[in-house]
C-alpha positions as CSV (number, residue, x, y, z in Angstrom):
1,M,62.6,41.6,-2.5
2,L,59.1,40.9,-3.7
3,P,58.3,37.2,-3.5
4,V,56.2,35.9,-6.4
5,L,54.4,32.6,-6.4
6,I,54.1,31.0,-9.8
7,E,53.8,27.4,-11.0
8,P,56.8,25.6,-12.2
9,M,57.3,25.2,-16.0
10,N,54.9,28.1,-16.8
11,G,57.0,29.8,-19.4
12,G,54.8,32.8,-19.8
13,Y,55.1,33.8,-16.2
14,R,58.8,32.9,-16.0
15,A,59.5,35.2,-18.9
16,T,57.6,38.0,-17.3
17,V,59.2,37.9,-13.9
18,A,62.7,37.3,-15.3
19,G,62.9,40.9,-16.4
20,F,62.7,42.2,-12.8
21,P,66.0,42.6,-10.9
22,N,66.3,41.2,-7.4
23,L,63.1,39.2,-7.8
24,S,62.8,36.0,-5.7
25,V,60.7,33.3,-7.3
26,H,59.0,30.7,-5.1
27,A,56.9,27.6,-5.6
28,A,55.0,25.6,-3.0
29,I,56.4,22.1,-2.3
30,V,52.8,20.8,-3.0
31,V,53.1,22.3,-6.6
32,A,56.4,20.6,-7.0
33,S,55.1,17.3,-5.7
34,E,52.1,17.4,-8.1
35,S,54.3,18.2,-11.0
36,L,56.6,15.3,-10.3
37,K,53.6,12.9,-9.7
38,G,52.2,13.8,-13.1
39,R,55.6,13.2,-14.8
40,L,56.1,9.9,-13.1
41,H,52.5,8.8,-14.1
42,A,53.4,9.7,-17.7
43,I,56.5,7.5,-17.4
44,R,54.6,4.6,-16.0
45,Q,51.9,4.9,-18.7
46,A,54.5,5.2,-21.5
47,D,56.4,2.2,-20.1
48,A,53.2,0.1,-20.1
49,G,52.4,1.2,-23.7
50,K,49.3,3.1,-22.6
51,G,50.5,6.6,-22.5
52,R,50.2,9.3,-25.2
53,A,54.0,9.9,-25.1
54,R,56.8,7.6,-25.9
55,L,59.1,6.6,-23.0
56,E,61.9,8.8,-24.3
57,V,59.6,11.8,-24.3
58,A,58.2,11.1,-20.9
59,Y,61.7,10.9,-19.4
60,S,62.7,14.0,-21.2
61,D,59.7,15.9,-19.8
62,F,60.6,14.6,-16.3
63,L,64.1,15.9,-16.6
64,K,62.8,19.3,-17.8
65,T,60.5,19.4,-14.8
66,L,63.3,18.6,-12.4
67,K,65.6,21.2,-13.9
68,G,62.7,23.8,-13.9
69,L,62.0,23.1,-10.2
70,A,65.6,23.7,-9.3
71,S,65.3,27.3,-10.4
72,Y,62.7,28.0,-7.7
73,E,63.0,28.4,-4.0
74,L,60.6,25.8,-2.7
75,L,58.3,26.8,0.1
76,P,57.6,24.1,2.8
77,Y,54.2,22.5,3.4
78,E,52.2,24.2,6.1
79,L,49.0,22.8,7.5
80,T,47.5,26.3,8.1
81,A,48.1,27.3,4.5
82,D,46.6,24.0,3.3
83,L,43.5,24.5,5.4
84,L,43.1,28.0,4.0
85,F,43.4,26.7,0.5
86,Q,40.9,23.9,1.1
87,S,38.2,26.3,2.4
């Protein structure tokens, strides 16, 4: 199998790789973490009346992100990979 790294919820890439049989799709746990942090921030902003989205939309987007992340095999955090990325 050919592993492919793509960002969660990126419909364009998902549609492209979905056509390949036996393709394993991965995402780094850091990507998942940042996606969830962003969605939680949107919920907090909407709850405080400061966000661009209504609370219902913010929670709907959060749910879509959770479901989207479930379709990926999440790769663990590794310090060596992080150090390479930072340099």
